[in-house]
C-alpha positions, 0 to 999 in steps of 0.5 A: 060782053066778053070776059077777059082771059085773065079773071083776076083783072078786078081782084087785087086784094083778098081778106080772109077771116080764119075762125077754125083751128082744126086740121081740116079747117086749116087748109082752105084759108091757107090754100086760098091765101097762098094761091091768091098771093102767088097770083099777085093779090094782096092778102090779109088773113085775120085769125080769131077765136079758134083760128088763132091756134093756127098761128101758135109756134107749136101746132097741135092740130086735131081733125074734126070727125063729129058732125061731118057727115060728108067725110069719106076716106078712100079705102079698098078702092072705094070711099068709106063714110064715118058714122057720127056715132063712131066720132064719140069713141075715144081715139077715133078723132086721132086715128082719123087725123092720122089717116088724113095726114098720111093720105095728104102726104101720099098725095103730095099735099103740103102740110099746114106748117109748109103752107103757113111758112109759104104765107110768110114768104109770100108776105101775106099779112097775118093779123092775130085778134088781140081780144082772142089772145087776151081771152085765151090767155096767149101772148105774142111769144106763143105765136109765130114771128111776123104776125100783127096784132089787131082787132075787129076794127083793123079787119073791117078797115081791110075788108072794106077795101078788099075785092074778095072777102072770105069767112072760113 
């Protein structure tokens, strides 16, 4: 059996559960979501727990260095890994985040703000978990325009009809 040249023939919709709100964990759901939407897939992103912070009007994204042994940064023609011990030192997370943002800017990688705006423009359905809003005492006024509120049942309804389901 030969596969078709268009590998999206059977993938018409995608759902993504977004559970993390740090700078490094914000990129995968937004890049995958906007790419799928640009390929004419119907995309739903469900933001829960710490992922909900990615929908806040004012982003204050931190970079996770602790417990990330795969983190290497290009430096002086090579790659330098950050020992986990350094992660507990004050200011290291902020410095690493600044380095990552600068590297992304140099390489032409879109910012999270730009990717989030593209998600809205591409009509990605973004659902904020109502339980998490209540838990962390956020209001819909804290969030960007154009999102929906829903719960686990809302997500399950979407996921049960989706061709691709991702947990990030």
